[in-house]
C-alpha positions in Angstrom: -16.3 17.6 -26.5 -14.1 14.7 -27.6 -11.5 13.3 -25.3 -8.0 14.2 -26.6 -5.4 11.5 -27.1 -3.0 12.8 -24.4 -5.7 12.9 -21.7 -6.9 9.4 -22.7 -3.4 8.1 -22.5 -2.8 9.6 -19.0 -6.1 8.2 -17.7 -5.3 4.8 -19.2 -1.9 4.9 -17.5 -3.7 5.2 -14.1 -5.6 2.0 -14.9 -2.3 0.1 -14.9 -1.2 2.0 -11.8 -4.4 1.0 -10.0 -3.9 -2.6 -11.0 -0.3 -2.4 -9.7 -1.6 -0.9 -6.4 -4.1 -3.7 -6.0 -1.4 -6.3 -6.6 0.9 -4.7 -4.1 -1.7 -4.6 -1.4 -2.8 -8.2 -2.0 0.8 -9.3 -1.9 1.4 -7.5 1.4 -1.7 -9.1 2.9 -0.7 -12.6 1.7 3.0 -12.6 2.6 4.6 -13.2 6.0 7.3 -10.6 6.1 5.9 -7.5 7.8 8.5 -8.1 10.5 11.7 -10.1 10.3 13.5 -10.7 13.6 16.2 -12.7 15.3 16.2 -14.0 18.8 18.5 -15.7 21.4 18.0 -17.2 24.8 19.4 -15.1 27.7 20.3 -18.3 29.5 22.5 -19.7 26.7 23.0 -16.9 24.1 26.0 -18.5 22.4 24.3 -21.8 21.7 20.7 -20.7 20.9 19.4 -18.9 17.8 16.0 -18.0 16.5 14.4 -16.6 13.3 10.9 -15.1 13.3 8.9 -13.6 10.4 5.2 -12.8 10.3 2.6 -10.9 8.4 -0.9 -9.7 9.4 -2.5 -13.1 9.5 0.2 -15.8 9.9 3.9 -16.2 10.6 6.7 -18.6 10.8 9.1 -19.2 13.7 12.3 -21.3 13.8 14.0 -21.8 17.2 17.2 -23.6 18.0 17.7 -24.3 21.7 21.2 -25.6 21.1 20.3 -29.1 19.8 18.6 -28.5 16.5 16.0 -26.3 14.8 12.3 -26.5 15.6 9.8 -24.8 13.2 6.4 -23.6 14.1 3.7 -21.7 12.2 1.4 -19.4 14.0 -1.7 -17.4 13.2 -4.0 -14.7 14.6 -6.8 -17.2 15.0 -4.7 -19.0 17.6 -4.2 -15.8 19.5 -0.4 -15.9 19.1 0.2 -12.8 16.8 3.0 -10.7 18.2 1.3 -7.4 17.4 -1.5 -6.3 19.6 -5.1 -6.7 18.3 -5.7 -3.0 17.7 -2.6 -2.7 15.5 -3.1 -5.7 13.2 -6.9 -5.1 13.0 -6.5 -1.4 12.2 -3.8 -2.1 9.6 -5.8 -4.9 7.9 -9.0 -2.8 7.9 -7.3 0.2 6.3 -5.6 -2.0 3.7 -9.0 -3.5 2.9 -10.4 0.0 2.4 -7.4 0.9 0.2 -8.0 -2.2 -1.8 -11.6 -1.2 -2.4 -10.6 2.4 -3.3 -8.0 1.1 -5.8 -10.5 -1.2 -7.3 -12.9 1.7 -7.8 -10.1 3.8 -9.4 -9.3 0.9 -11.7 -12.9 0.7 -13.0 -13.2 4.5 -13.3 -9.9 4.7 -15.3 -11.0 1.9 -17.6 -14.4 3.7 -18.3 -12.8 7.1 -18.6 -10.1 6.0 -21.1 -12.7 4.2 -23.2 -15.2 7.2 -23.3 -15.5 9.2 -26.5 -16.6 12.3 -24.7 -15.0 14.3 -21.9 -15.1 12.5 -18.6 -15.1 14.0 -15.1 -11.6 13.3 -13.5 -12.8 14.2 -10.0 -14.0 10.7 -9.1 -10.7 9.3 -10.2 -8.8 11.8 -8.0 -11.1 11.0 -5.0 -10.6 7.2 -5.4 -6.8 7.4 -5.7 -6.7 10.0 -2.9 -8.6 7.5 -0.6 -6.2 4.8 -1.6 -3.2 7.0 -0.6 -5.0 8.0 2.6 -5.8 4.4 3.7 -2.3 3.0 2.8 -0.7 5.8 4.7 -3.0 5.1 7.6 -2.0 1.5 7.6 1.7 2.4 7.5 1.2 4.8 10.4 -0.5 2.3 12.6 2.1 -0.4 11.9 5.0 1.9 12.5 3.5 3.0 15.8 3.2 -0.6 16.9 6.7 -1.4 15.6 8.3 1.4 17.6 6.2 0.9 20.7 6.3 -2.9 20.9 7.6 -5.0 18.0 11.2 -3.8 17.9 11.5 -4.8 21.6 9.6 -8.1 21.5 8.0 -10.4 19.0 8.1 -13.6 21.2 5.1 -15.3 22.6 4.6 -15.6 26.4 5.7 -19.2 26.2 8.9 -18.2 24.5 9.5 -15.5 27.0 9.1 -18.0 29.8 11.9 -20.0 28.0 14.1 -16.9 28.2 14.0 -16.1 24.5 14.7 -12.4 23.7 14.3 -10.4 20.5 15.0 -6.9 21.8 16.5 -4.7 19.1 16.6 -7.4 16.4 13.3 -6.8 14.6 13.2 -5.1 11.2 10.4 -4.0 8.9 10.1 -6.7 6.2 9.3 -6.7 2.5 5.5 -7.0 3.1 5.5 -3.6 4.8 7.5 -2.0 2.0 5.0 -3.3 -0.5 2.4 -1.1 1.1 4.7 1.9 0.9 5.1 1.2 -2.8 1.3 1.0 -3.2 0.9 4.4 -1.6 3.5 5.9 -4.0 1.7 4.2 -6.9 -1.7 5.7 -6.0 -0.1 9.1 -5.5 1.5 8.8 -9.0 -1.9 8.1 -10.4 -3.2 11.4 -9.0 -0.2 13.2 -10.6 -1.1 11.7 -14.0 -4.8 12.8 -13.6 -3.8 16.3 -12.5 -1.5 16.6 -15.5 -4.4 15.5 -17.8 -6.7 18.1 -16.1 -4.1 20.8 -16.6 -3.9 19.9 -20.3 -7.6 20.1 -20.6 -7.8 23.5 -19.0 -5.1 24.8 -21.4 -7.1 23.5 -24.4 -10.3 25.1 -23.1 -8.5 28.4 -22.8 -6.8 28.3 -26.2 -9.9 27.1 -28.1 -12.2 30.1 -27.4 -9.4 32.5 -28.2 -8.7 30.8 -31.5 -12.4 30.7 -32.3 -12.7 34.4 -31.6 -9.8 35.2 -33.9 -11.4 33.1 -36.7 -14.8 34.8 -36.3 -13.1 38.2 -36.4 -11.3 37.4 -39.6 -14.6 36.2 -41.2 -16.4 39.4 -40.2 -13.5 41.4 -41.6 -14.0 39.8 -45.0 
């Protein structure tokens, strides 16, 4: 049976949705704003000020002790990431899995929309569902670490020894919300696929009934 135009269009729309999902995940992995925080020294809170932002693999820190700003970049490899190892490793691993799932959905959508005959939408649903699952898993892990630790402290041991404090000043940054957008995009892909499947079921129901009426009319004549 040939693939109707509506279903082909809906599947093709999920191709762009999967591409957007991939772009959002890659952007979240490559940017340094999973957490944005401010800090002050408890010994001289009026004269000191600090700004910290970091992603899963690197970050940037600017500290002013009262006599000028000092900038410092840090990375996981140096062992100075504010999040605990289980948190950033679990988040990064699930985002990697979501990236693979979205890539698979992208390929399946391209093949499905180009096919001349009816394609099976189930693999597309599974791929996008996995993307939703893994992005939500990454969000859950990071939120857990945020509420347990990061909102109270993002400073290194050396900074803590210098009386820096970031308690209550940390916010979830743009990089985190990119993952939320990726989860919504993957979910929207599944909605498009389910709508296309519903249209196909309606066509399969109507076609036999119409064929039966035509056959009945022919036999009547």
